N, C-alpha and C positions, 0 to 999 in steps of 0.2 A: 555496504559494498566499498565505499571508500576507505573505511578503516581497515577492513580485511585486506585489500590490495596493498596498503601501505605497510602493513605489518608483514606481509609475505614478501615484499620487496618487488612485486610486479610493477609498481610505480614509485617514485620518490618524491615528487611534488604534484599537487593537486590544486587546480583552480576551480572552485565551486561557483557556478553561475546560478544565482537564485532565479526561479521562475517569476514571470510577470503576468499581469492579466491578459488573457488571450480570448477575451469575450467582449461584448459590448457592455456600457456602463450600467451600473445598477445604483439604486438610492444610497445603499451603504458606502459607496465610493465617495460621497460627499463628507462622510465623518472620518476624523483624523484619530486613529487609534495607536496607542503607545503600548509596547509590550516589554516587561521586564525579564522575560525569558531569554535565555541565551541562544544563539543561533545553534541549530543541530550540529554544525561542524566546528564550532569555535574550540571545543575541547580536543580536537585531533590534530596532533603535530604534523606539519607539513602541508596544511591546507590553507590556501589563501581564499577569501570570499569577494566575490564581485556581486554587486546589486545594480543591474541596468534599470534606468529610468525609462517608464513607458506609460502612456495613457491608455485606458480601456477602449482602443479604437482599431484593434487588429483586424477584425473582420470586415472593416469598411474599405471599399475600393478607394485607391488613390490617397485617401486621408491617412491610411496607416503609415505612410511613408514618414510622417512626421516623427515617428518613433525613432527613426534612425539617428536623429540628433541626440537622443538619450542613451544610444547604444555606443557612442563614441568611446567612452572610457572602457567599457567592458571589451570592445573589439581590440582596443589597443592592448589590454591586459592579455586577451587570449593570443594575440599575435607575438607577444613577448615570450609567451610559453611554447607556443607551436614552433616557432622558428630557431628555437635553441637547440632541441633535442628531439629524438623520435618520440612522437606524441600520440596519445590515444583521446579520442573525442567521443564521449557518451552523451546521449540525450535521453533524459527521463520524463520530458514533457515536451511534445511537439510545438513549434513556434516559428514565426518567420524569422527571428534571430537564429535559431537553431539550423534552419535551411541555409540561411546566409553564411554561417560559420562552416558548415559541412561542405558547402560549395567551394569555399575559399581554400581549403587545405586537402587537396586530393592525396597528399603524401601521408596523411595522418591515418591510423587505424581508426575506423568509425564504427560505432555500435548503437543501437537503440534499445533501451530497456522498456519493453511494453507491459506495463503493469495493470492497465485498464483500457477499457473501451473509451478513450478520452473523449471522443465527440458525444458519446451518451450522456455526459455530464452537462451539457449545453442543449439550446433550442434554437430554431430558426436560422439566422444568418451566421450566428456563433457556431452552431453545430457544423454547418456546411464548411465554414472556414476551417475549423479544427480537423474535419475529415481530409481536406485538402492538405493541410500541413503534415497529417499523419502519413499520408500517401507519399508526399515529397520527401521526408525525412527517411522513411522506409527504403525508397529508391536510392538514396544516396549512402545509406549505411552499408558497411561490409558484413555486419552481423547483426541479427535480430534475436533478442531474447524474449520470450513470452512467459508469463507467469500462469497462464492457463490454456488449455487446449483450444477453447473458443476464441482465444485471441489470435491463435495461428490460423484458424478458419477464416478470419476477417482479411487475411492477407493471401488471397488465393494465388496471387502472381508470385509470391515467394514462399510458400508453404513447402514446396517440394524441392526447394533449393538448399544446399547444405548450410547456408548462412542463417537459416531460421531454425531455432531450437528452442525446447521447452525448459524453462528454468523456474520451477515452481517456488512460491514464497517459503519463507522459513521463520526462525525466531532466534535471537541472541541468547542462547541457553545460559551464558555465563551470568545473566541477570538473575537466574534462579538460584545461584549458589549462596549458602549461608542465610537463607530466608529466616525471618522471625518465626517462632512457633506460634502460628495463628489457627485457632480452633474453627473447624468447619461448622456452620450453623445449618442444622438438619432440616430446617423449613425455609431455606433461602434459595430462591432461583435468581440468577443474577445475568445481567448484560453489562459490558464496559465497551464503550465506542461512541462513535458519532450517531446521533439519532436524526435521520434526514428523510427524504421522500421515499427511500427504499425500505424504510422501517415499516413492518407489518403491525400497525396498532390495533386493528380488529381482532387479530390472532392472539396478541398479548392481553387484550381485555378479556377475551375468552378464557385464556389460561387462568387468570386471576379470579374470574367468577366461578369457574369449575373447581378451583382449589382455594377456597376461602381461608383455610387455616395455614395456607404457605404465604410467604412474603416475596414479592418481585422487586428487585431492586435494580434500577436503570441508572447507569453512571456514565456522564459524558455530555459534551456539548449538544445543544438541540438546535437544529437547522430547519425545522418543520413545524407546522401547526400542531399542538398537543390537544387531544380530544378533551372535552370539558366534562366527560362523564367517567373519569378514571375510578375504578374501584379503590377502596380504602387501602386495600393490601398492595397497592403499587407505590413505591417509593422512588422518587427521582432525585438524584445527586448530581451536583455540577461536575464540570471538567476537572480531571485530576492529573497528577504527574504520573510518569511511568512506574515509578516505585509504588505509588498509592494504588495504581491500577492492579498491580500484583497482589497487594494486600487485600484489596476487595475480592479478587478472584479466588484467593485462597479460602475464603469463607463460604463460598458457593457450594451447596449440595448439588446443584445442577447449574451448568452454564447455558446461556440461551443466545441463539443467533436467529433472530426472527425477520429475515428479509423477504420482501416480495420477489416474485419471479418475474423479472422483466429483462428487457435489453441490457440495462446497466449491470444487473447482477449476474446475467448469463456468463460473463467472462471474469467473475471475482474469484479469487482465491483467498479467503479472509485469513488475516495473520492471527486474528483472535482465536481461530481454531487451533493454531499451533501453541499459542500461550495456554489456553485452558487444557489442552491435551497434555502439554508438558508439565502441567501442574497437578495432573491426575483428576481433573474435574470432568464428570460425565456431561456430554453435550447434547442439547436438543437443538435442532436445526431444521429449517425449511429446505426444501429440495430446489437449490439455486446453484449455478456455478459448479465449482469442483465439489461442492457438498453433496450433490446428487450421488457422485461415485462413491463418496465416503459413507453415506447412508447405505448403499447397497452392499459395500464391503463390511459393514457392521461396526465401523468405528465410532459412529454417532447414531443417535436415535432421531429418526425423521418425524417431523411434526406437521400437522395441517389442521385445518378447521374439521372439528367433529371427532377428534381423538378421544379415546378413553383416558382422561388425563390421569386419573387415580391410579390406573393399572401401569400407565407409562412411568409414573414418578416411582412406583414399586420396583420396576425393572431397571431403574437409572443406575443403581450402584453396580450392576454387572458390566457397565461400560467405563469403569474407572481403571486406569492403568496404574500397575503397581510394580515394584521391584525391577527385575531385569527388562520386563517389557517397557517400563517407564525409561530406564536408562537407555535403551535401544532406540526409542522414539526420539530422545533428546539428542543423541549422537546423529541420527540419520537426518534430522531436520533442523540441525544448527546451520546458521548462515556460512559457516565455514565449509560445510559439505555442499551447499548450494553454490557458492563462488569459486570452488575449486578449479572447474573447467576454465573460468575466466583467468584465473591465475596462469594456467598453463598455456592458454591462448596468448595472453599478453607478453609472457615470457619469451615466446616463440617469435613475437613481433620484432623484439630487440635483445636476442640472446647475448650479444657481445656488448652491449651498451647498458650500464647500470644507472644511466641518467634518464630512464624513461619518465615521461610527464603524462599527466591524465587530465 
């Protein structure tokens, strides 16, 4: 979104404020981890990055005020941006800092980019705290953009107001230009993404046992317990780069999205769907979130326990996009198509002032 808006001239300078822990502490907070990876925005011209300091105490009454000391530099940086030119403030993850900033600058155009049911990722006091922050940010924002219909339903007070609109996910299709010539492997069923509590291990194991001559390759970070009885034809590979993820996906005869159907996945519009579809890979998916409608529309093959897996595998090639259909899908689902309404909205906010900030 940031890259697109800068390219289109809707904004000229961006201050990217990194999120911080909005939950209670966990054991892993005691470890110090260093990453050699570049920040997601470091390669984008016109972007300045701010990293607020905060302890994982946001849900705690009274004690959370300690974090205000760690926000001082970030608040000063935001002030220098907002007070110079017409400004736009976008919130991608609700927090007390976000509420504080939105409250301070009523003159700015404010929006909330709702990509998930944020509170569903937490439990106990952390979940309740996040729910309150979501509601506060939603009330302060001028516009709400939701990536899935279920997310709009979670905001009943705002759903029928013009400032709440659906903005589905998409994919940066330019990544798919000039791809290496990688041959698909006819016996390979694959998944690329985070493997966490929403991952349906029993279903994947069922597929592996029902199709012993096929290989199931799972690529990505693991954030949950892995069953000890995995069949031999399930292969697990570690987290990889975006370019490597594309190369993995190009090899799949069938792409897999095996997520449980629960509160968290009810509001998910998986970007991996767009990636696999745009690469012409037939997709097997459980019926969750936006995938329920895509199964009904015939864009993907729906899967559940007890399927005739051999027959399903035989039908899969019929769900592969080719030629003009593939070109049309890429065009309609590129991020540039998704963000076009944002570009128009922001330019209306400061039509005569080219120095808009975000």
